[in-house]
DSSP file (Angstrom, degrees, kcal/mol; ACC not computed):
  #  RESIDUE AA STRUCTURE BP1 BP2  ACC     N-H-->O    O-->H-N    N-H-->O    O-->H-N    TCO  KAPPA ALPHA  PHI   PSI    X-CA   Y-CA   Z-CA
    1    1 A X              0   0    0      0, 0.0     2,-0.3     0, 0.0     0, 0.0   0.000 360.0 360.0 360.0 130.2   12.6  -11.3  -17.9
    2    2 A X        -     0   0    0      1,-0.1     2,-0.2     3,-0.0     3,-0.0  -0.648 360.0-111.4 -85.5 145.7   13.2  -12.6  -14.6
    3    3 A X        -     0   0    0     -2,-0.3     2,-0.2     1,-0.1    -1,-0.1  -0.519  36.2-110.5 -73.2 140.5   13.4  -16.3  -13.9
    4    4 A X        -     0   0    0     -2,-0.2     2,-0.4     1,-0.1    -1,-0.1  -0.530  30.9-124.5 -71.4 133.1   10.5  -17.7  -11.8
    5    5 A X        -     0   0    0     -2,-0.2     2,-0.1     4,-0.0    -1,-0.1  -0.654  22.2-137.7 -81.6 128.8   11.6  -18.8   -8.4
    6    6 A X    >   -     0   0    0     -2,-0.4     3,-1.0     1,-0.1    13,-0.3  -0.464  19.0-116.2 -79.7 157.4   10.7  -22.3   -7.5
    7    7 A X  T 3  S+     0   0    0      1,-0.3    13,-2.2    12,-0.1    14,-0.2   0.789 116.2  43.6 -63.4 -26.0    9.4  -23.2   -4.1
    8    8 A X  T 3  S+     0   0    0     11,-0.2    -1,-0.3    10,-0.1     3,-0.1   0.401  91.8 106.1 -97.7   5.7   12.4  -25.4   -3.4
    9    9 A X  S <  S-     0   0    0     -3,-1.0    10,-2.7     1,-0.1    11,-0.3  -0.366  87.3 -87.6 -73.3 158.7   15.0  -22.9   -4.7
   10   10 A X  B     -A   18   0A   0      8,-0.2     8,-0.2     9,-0.1    -1,-0.1  -0.522  53.5 -98.8 -69.5 141.7   17.1  -21.0   -2.3
   11   11 A X    >   -     0   0    0      6,-3.0     3,-1.4    -2,-0.2     5,-0.4  -0.345  23.9-136.9 -60.3 131.8   15.4  -17.8   -1.2
   12   12 A X  T 3  S+     0   0    0      1,-0.2    -1,-0.1     2,-0.1    -2,-0.1   0.564  96.2  77.2 -74.2  -4.1   16.7  -14.8   -3.1
   13   13 A X  T 3  S-     0   0    0      1,-0.0    -1,-0.2     6,-0.0    -2,-0.1   0.637 109.7-116.3 -79.4  -9.0   16.8  -12.7    0.1
   14   14 A X  S <  S+     0   0    0     -3,-1.4    -2,-0.1     3,-0.2    -1,-0.0   0.535  76.6 127.6  91.0   8.5   20.0  -14.5    1.0
   15   15 A X  S    S-     0   0    0      2,-0.1     3,-0.1     1,-0.1    -3,-0.1   0.680  70.9-125.7 -63.9 -21.1   18.9  -16.3    4.1
   16   16 A X  S    S+     0   0    0     -5,-0.4     2,-0.1     1,-0.4    -1,-0.1   0.273  72.4 118.6  83.8  -9.3   20.0  -19.7    2.9
   17   17 A X  S    S-     0   0    0      1,-0.1    -6,-3.0    -7,-0.1    -1,-0.4  -0.479  77.2 -91.3 -88.7 159.4   16.6  -21.1    3.5
   18   18 A X  B >   -A   10   0A   0     -8,-0.2     3,-1.4    -2,-0.1     4,-0.5  -0.415  37.8-118.7 -63.3 142.7   14.3  -22.6    0.8
   19   19 A X  G > >S+     0   0    0    -10,-2.7     5,-1.4   -13,-0.3     3,-1.1   0.854 112.9  59.3 -57.5 -36.5   11.9  -20.0   -0.7
   20   20 A X  G 3 5S+     0   0    0    -13,-2.2    -1,-0.3   -11,-0.3   -12,-0.1   0.714 110.5  42.3 -71.6 -14.0    8.9  -21.9    0.6
   21   21 A X  G < 5S+     0   0    0     -3,-1.4    -1,-0.3   -14,-0.2    -2,-0.2   0.352 125.6  29.3-104.8   0.8   10.1  -21.6    4.1
   22   22 A X  T < 5S-     0   0    0     -3,-1.1     3,-0.3    -4,-0.5    -3,-0.2   0.578 127.4  -3.0-122.6 -84.0   11.2  -18.0    4.0
   23   23 A X  T > 5S+     0   0    0      1,-0.2     3,-1.3    -4,-0.1    -3,-0.1   0.222  85.0 112.0-110.6  13.7    9.7  -15.3    1.7
   24   24 A X  T 3 <S+     0   0    0     -5,-1.4    -1,-0.2     1,-0.3    -4,-0.1   0.846  85.9  42.4 -57.0 -32.7    7.0  -17.1   -0.4
   25   25 A X  T 3  S+     0   0    0     -3,-0.3    -1,-0.3    -5,-0.1     2,-0.2   0.438  90.6 106.9 -94.4   0.0    4.2  -15.2    1.4
   26   26 A X  S <  S-     0   0    0     -3,-1.3     2,-0.1     1,-0.1    40,-0.0  -0.540  71.1-119.6 -79.1 141.9    5.8  -11.8    1.4
   27   27 A X        -     0   0    0     -2,-0.2     2,-0.2     1,-0.1    -1,-0.1  -0.502  27.9-118.3 -74.2 150.6    4.5   -9.1   -1.0
   28   28 A X     >  -     0   0    0     -2,-0.1     4,-2.2     1,-0.1     5,-0.2  -0.480  25.4-109.0 -77.7 157.7    6.9   -7.7   -3.5
   29   29 A X  H  > S+     0   0    0      1,-0.2     4,-2.4     2,-0.2     5,-0.2   0.916 121.7  55.3 -54.0 -45.7    7.7   -4.0   -3.4
   30   30 A X  H  > S+     0   0    0      1,-0.2     4,-2.3     2,-0.2    -1,-0.2   0.901 106.4  49.1 -52.3 -47.3    5.7   -3.7   -6.6
   31   31 A X  H  > S+     0   0    0      2,-0.2     4,-1.9     1,-0.2    -1,-0.2   0.872 111.8  48.7 -65.3 -37.2    2.6   -5.2   -5.1
   32   32 A X  H  X S+     0   0    0     -4,-2.2     4,-1.9     2,-0.2    -1,-0.2   0.915 112.0  49.7 -65.9 -43.8    2.9   -2.9   -2.0
   33   33 A X  H  X S+     0   0    0     -4,-2.4     4,-2.2    -5,-0.2    -2,-0.2   0.890 108.7  51.9 -60.3 -42.5    3.3    0.1   -4.3
   34   34 A X  H  X S+     0   0    0     -4,-2.3     4,-2.7     1,-0.2    -1,-0.2   0.884 108.4  51.5 -68.0 -36.9    0.3   -0.9   -6.4
   35   35 A X  H  X S+     0   0    0     -4,-1.9     4,-2.3     1,-0.2    -1,-0.2   0.893 110.4  49.0 -67.2 -33.6   -1.8   -1.2   -3.2
   36   36 A X  H  X S+     0   0    0     -4,-1.9     4,-2.2     2,-0.2    -2,-0.2   0.887 112.2  48.1 -67.9 -39.8   -0.8    2.3   -2.1
   37   37 A X  H  X S+     0   0    0     -4,-2.2     4,-2.6     2,-0.2    -2,-0.2   0.920 111.6  48.8 -65.8 -45.7   -1.6    3.7   -5.5
   38   38 A X  H  X S+     0   0    0     -4,-2.7     4,-1.9     1,-0.2    -2,-0.2   0.908 111.8  50.2 -61.8 -40.1   -5.0    2.0   -5.6
   39   39 A X  H  X S+     0   0    0     -4,-2.3     4,-1.3    -5,-0.2    -2,-0.2   0.897 110.1  50.5 -63.0 -38.6   -5.7    3.3   -2.1
   40   40 A X  H >< S+     0   0    0     -4,-2.2     3,-0.6     1,-0.2     4,-0.4   0.945 110.0  50.2 -66.5 -43.4   -4.7    6.9   -3.1
   41   41 A X  H >< S+     0   0    0     -4,-2.6     3,-0.9     1,-0.3     4,-0.2   0.841 107.5  53.2 -64.9 -31.2   -6.9    6.8   -6.2
   42   42 A X  H >< S+     0   0    0     -4,-1.9     3,-1.6     1,-0.2    -1,-0.3   0.800  96.1  67.0 -73.2 -23.3   -9.8    5.6   -4.2
   43   43 A X  G X< S+     0   0    0     -4,-1.3     3,-0.8    -3,-0.6    -1,-0.2   0.618  84.1  76.2 -69.5 -10.4   -9.4    8.6   -1.7
   44   44 A X  G <  S+     0   0    0     -3,-0.9    -1,-0.3    -4,-0.4    -2,-0.2   0.777 104.3  34.1 -72.7 -24.8  -10.4   10.9   -4.6
   45   45 A X  G X   +     0   0    0     -3,-1.6     3,-1.7    -4,-0.2    -1,-0.3  -0.287  69.4 146.5-127.7  52.8  -14.1    9.8   -4.2
   46   46 A X  T <   +     0   0    0     -3,-0.8    -1,-0.1     1,-0.3     6,-0.1   0.478  54.9  85.7 -71.0  -1.6  -14.5    9.3   -0.4
   47   47 A X  T 3  S+     0   0    0     -3,-0.1     2,-0.5     4,-0.1    -1,-0.3   0.644  75.8  84.3 -73.2 -12.9  -18.1   10.5   -0.5
   48   48 A X  S <> S-     0   0    0     -3,-1.7     4,-2.0     1,-0.1     3,-0.2  -0.831  74.3-148.9 -94.2 120.3  -19.0    6.9   -1.4
   49   49 A X  H  > S+     0   0    0     -2,-0.5     4,-2.2     1,-0.2     5,-0.2   0.868  97.2  53.2 -55.8 -41.9  -19.3    4.6    1.6
   50   50 A X  H  > S+     0   0    0      1,-0.2     4,-1.9     2,-0.2    -1,-0.2   0.879 107.4  52.2 -67.3 -35.3  -18.1    1.5   -0.4
   51   51 A X  H  > S+     0   0    0      2,-0.2     4,-2.7    -6,-0.2    -1,-0.2   0.915 106.8  53.7 -63.3 -40.8  -15.0    3.3   -1.4
   52   52 A X  H  X S+     0   0    0     -4,-2.0     4,-2.3     1,-0.2    -2,-0.2   0.934 110.2  46.5 -56.1 -46.2  -14.3    4.2    2.2
   53   53 A X  H  X S+     0   0    0     -4,-2.2     4,-1.7     1,-0.2    -1,-0.2   0.817 111.5  52.5 -70.6 -29.0  -14.5    0.6    3.2
   54   54 A X  H  X S+     0   0    0     -4,-1.9     4,-2.2     2,-0.2    -2,-0.2   0.912 108.9  49.1 -69.2 -43.5  -12.2   -0.4    0.3
   55   55 A X  H  X S+     0   0    0     -4,-2.7     4,-1.9     1,-0.2    -2,-0.2   0.924 112.2  48.9 -58.3 -48.7   -9.6    2.1    1.3
   56   56 A X  H  X S+     0   0    0     -4,-2.3     4,-2.2     1,-0.2    -1,-0.2   0.876 109.8  51.2 -58.7 -40.7   -9.7    0.9    4.8
   57   57 A X  H  X S+     0   0    0     -4,-1.7     4,-2.7     1,-0.2    -1,-0.2   0.892 109.2  50.6 -66.7 -40.8   -9.4   -2.8    3.7
   58   58 A X  H  X S+     0   0    0     -4,-2.2     4,-1.8     2,-0.2    -1,-0.2   0.867 110.1  50.1 -68.0 -33.8   -6.4   -2.0    1.6
   59   59 A X  H  X S+     0   0    0     -4,-1.9     4,-2.3     2,-0.2    -2,-0.2   0.900 109.8  51.7 -68.4 -39.2   -4.7   -0.2    4.5
   60   60 A X  H  X S+     0   0    0     -4,-2.2     4,-3.3     2,-0.2     5,-0.3   0.947 108.0  51.7 -56.4 -49.9   -5.4   -3.2    6.7
   61   61 A X  H  X S+     0   0    0     -4,-2.7     4,-2.1     1,-0.2    -2,-0.2   0.894 111.1  47.3 -58.8 -41.4   -3.8   -5.6    4.1
   62   62 A X  H  X S+     0   0    0     -4,-1.8     4,-2.6     2,-0.2    -1,-0.2   0.917 113.3  47.3 -63.3 -45.2   -0.7   -3.5    4.0
   63   63 A X  H  X S+     0   0    0     -4,-2.3     4,-2.1     2,-0.2    -2,-0.2   0.935 113.3  48.3 -69.0 -44.0   -0.4   -3.2    7.8
   64   64 A X  H  X S+     0   0    0     -4,-3.3     4,-1.7     2,-0.2    -1,-0.2   0.914 110.5  51.5 -56.5 -42.7   -1.0   -7.0    8.2
   65   65 A X  H  X S+     0   0    0     -4,-2.1     4,-2.3    -5,-0.3     3,-0.4   0.966 110.9  48.7 -57.6 -55.5    1.6   -7.7    5.5
   66   66 A X  H  X>S+     0   0    0     -4,-2.6     5,-1.6     1,-0.3     4,-1.0   0.850 108.9  53.6 -60.4 -33.6    4.1   -5.5    7.4
   67   67 A X  H  <5S+     0   0    0     -4,-2.1    -1,-0.3     1,-0.2    -2,-0.2   0.869 106.6  52.3 -65.8 -37.3    3.4   -7.2   10.7
   68   68 A X  H  <5S+     0   0    0     -4,-1.7    -2,-0.2    -3,-0.4    -1,-0.2   0.884 118.1  35.7 -69.2 -41.7    4.1  -10.6    9.2
   69   69 A X  H  <5S-     0   0    0     -4,-2.3    -1,-0.2    -5,-0.1    -2,-0.2   0.534 103.6-128.4 -96.1  -0.6    7.5   -9.5    7.8
   70   70 A X  T  <5 +     0   0    0     -4,-1.0     2,-0.6    -5,-0.3    -3,-0.2   0.878  54.6 148.7  62.4  43.3    8.4   -7.3   10.7
   71   71 A X      < -     0   0    0     -5,-1.6    -1,-0.2    -6,-0.1    -2,-0.1  -0.941  49.4-123.7-108.6 118.4    9.3   -4.2    8.5
   72   72 A X    >   -     0   0    0     -2,-0.6     3,-2.3     1,-0.1     4,-0.1  -0.373  18.1-126.0 -60.5 139.2    8.5   -0.9   10.2
   73   73 A X  G >  S+     0   0    0      1,-0.3     3,-1.8     2,-0.2    -1,-0.1   0.799 106.4  67.7 -58.5 -31.5    6.1    1.2    8.0
   74   74 A X  G 3  S+     0   0    0      1,-0.3    -1,-0.3     2,-0.2    -2,-0.1   0.651  90.5  64.3 -65.7 -11.8    8.6    4.1    8.1
   75   75 A X  G <         0   0    0     -3,-2.3    -1,-0.3     1,-0.2    -2,-0.2   0.387 360.0 360.0 -93.9   9.5   11.1    2.1    6.0
   76   76 A X    <         0   0    0     -3,-1.8    -1,-0.2    -4,-0.1    -2,-0.2   0.419 360.0 360.0 -98.8 360.0    8.7    2.0    3.1
């Protein structure tokens, strides 16, 4: 079990900054993988307009997150 990181703790990324000023808003690798898996599962029924919009929304969230943290998509 991992210890919860407090807002004022040093960031685990090693930057030396407080967590609240560094990585608090970044998605974890597990969260990104879960979004990709959800998106993949939704593509199985793309004949439904609502599912199409949900797939596009998930993709948009992933891209917006990557732009915030400046990580090229090919590194994922």
